[in-house]
N, C-alpha and C positions, 0 to 999 in steps of 0.2 A: 345257719344250716341250708346248703345249696338245694335247689330243687328241682326235677326235672319236670317241665309240664309241656306236652306233648302237643303242638299245634295243630291241624287237621291233617292227619293222616288218612290210611286206608282204612276207616273205623266207622261205625254206626251212627246215625243222626243225633243220638243222644251223647256220644262220647267223641266229640270233633276238636275241645278245647277251643270253641270261638269266643269264650267270654272270661279267659284268663286273665287277660292285662285288666279288663273293666274291674273285675272282684278283687285282685289285688292289690290294685294301687290302691284301694280304700283302707287296706290292713295297716293300723300305726306302726310307725317305727321300721316297716319291712320296707327292705332296698329290693327294687326289681330292676332286670338286667335282662336283656335279652341280645345273644351275640350273632353278627352277621356271618361267622364258619367258623369253622371246629378250630383256626388258630383262637379266635378271639374266645371260643368257648373255654380251651384251656385256661388263658387268662382270666377269664372271670371266674372258674372253679376256684384257682388258687386266690384271687381277691377274694372271692367269699369266705373261705377259710382261716383268711387272715384278718378281715375287716373289725371282728370283735360285733357283729350286728347279723341279724335274721336275714336271710338274701333268698329271694326266688329267682332261677335264670330260668327265662322258658327258651326252648328250642324245640325243633320239629323235628319228628321221630323220622328214622331213615339216616341215610348216607350223608355227609359233609359236602360241601360244594369242591372240594379238591385241590385246595390251597395248600402250600407247603406251611409246616408248622414250625415254629420257634422251637431250638432245643432248651431254652430256660425260659421257666415260668417269670411273668411280669404281672406286676399288680396295675391294675386299671383304676386312676382316683374314681371315687365314689361320687356321682353325679356329674360326669363329664363324659360329653360328645365328641365326635372329631369329624371335620369337614372333609370330604372326601373330593371333591370337585369342585373348582371356582366357578362362579356365574354373576352376572349383575341383572337377569331379566324375572328371575323367580327363583324359591328357596324350595326344595324338595328334604321336608324331613321324612326320614325313612327308619323304620326300628326292625331289629332282626331280619328273618330270611327276609324280607324285602328291599334290604338296601341295594342287593345287588340287580335286581329288575330296576330300580330305580335308577340306578346307573347306567345301565343299558338304555334304558328311556332317554336318560337325559343326554346319551352321546347320539340316539338318533333326531331327538329336537336341536341338538346344536348343528345338524345339517342343515336344518330349516331356517337356520339364524337367530334360534332361540335358547340362550345361555343360562342354564339352570344350573345352581350350585345345589349340592347334594351333601346332607349330612346326615352322619351315622349317628343318632340319638346316643344309643348304648345302652343307658340307661333311662327308664320310665319313671323311677323314682329313687331318687330326687332326679327331677328334669334339668339339663344343662341351661339353665335360662339365660345367663350371660349369651352364650353361643349363638343360640336360637333366636333371643332378641336383637344381636345385633345383625343378623341376618336377614331377619324380616325388614330391619328398617332401611337395610341398606338397598333390597331387592322390591318392597313394598307388597310383593305377595308371597303365600307362602301354599305349599301343596304338603299335606301329611299323609303317608302311606304305612299302613300296618297290615298283618295277619292275625287280626281281631275284628269282631264288629266295632263301628264306628261307633256306636253309642257309650260312651265313658271309657275309652281306651286311650290311647296315644294321642289320635289327633284332639280329643275333648282336652288332655292335659297340655296340649299346645294352646288350645282356645283360651284354656282359664289364665293362663301363664301371661300372654299377649294382653288379653284384658286386665290383667291386674294389674299391668304396668301402663296402662292408658294406652296401648299400640293400637292403632286404624288400620293397621295391613287388611288386605283382605286376604283370609284364610278359607281354604276349603279340605275337607276329609275325606282321605279314599281308604276302605277297609272292604271286609267281607258284609254281605247283604244282612240286613235281617228278616233272616231266615234261616233255617236248617237246611243244610245241604246234603244232596243223595250221596248212598254210601259210593265208595269208589275208592282208588287209590289217592294217595295226596295231590299227584299233580295233578291228576283227571279234577279233582275238586276245586283244584285252585285254578284252572283254565275255565271250568263252568263258570265260577265266582268272578273271572276275569281278572284275579290279582295274579297278574305275569305282565311283562314287559308290555305287551299291546295292550294290555287295559289301561296299564298307569299312561302310556303313551296318548291312547285315544281319551281318556279323562282330561289331561291336561291339555290337549289341545281342544277340546270342549272348553276349558275354563278358559280360553282367550288370553293367554298369556301374551304381553306385547313385549317386542325387542327392546333393546335398551335405545336405539335410534329410534323408533316411534314414541317411546317417552319423552325423548329429548326436544321430538317435534311439538308434543302437549304442553310442552313449559314454554316454548318460545311465544 
């Protein structure tokens, strides 16, 4: 059963969808997905109707990002994410509406010599443990980004996955703050929470990601 769960739109403090990912991932046998755009959304809806499992699809209220939509539907393999940008210095794991801001932040970081690969997790549950684990091992640093409170959400899922596999990579999580956000338009609320390109960029810069050249010097 596909479900529409609006993430922070122009709604009051108690109806913002800040906790959707945190509580949904605790439900047994429930597939949880979040598309990055309207094209992904139509494919995830199609997948949900055909997969034979209960599915929650979490996407924001409002309009899409304006991408072209495929004429035919595609099934998106359950539990499989997608690497959208290569990089050796850090891995950004984004979900849903934060994917495009993460890509924009990665492009700006590249101008400063920091090459971040960007992964669209697509599915929060089950998580693509292989893709994320290989990326974490390759870069040694992981930043998760989500339109949800940090507690119990996508970042927590990545933390748990890496810990279960004995990974020692440094992981840091970025998402909505641990407070209710004042009423406003969805974009105003995201800007207030700094969950946008500029906020992601500043967060990663504070994280002090080293370039490949700097990491190589440390090994010598």
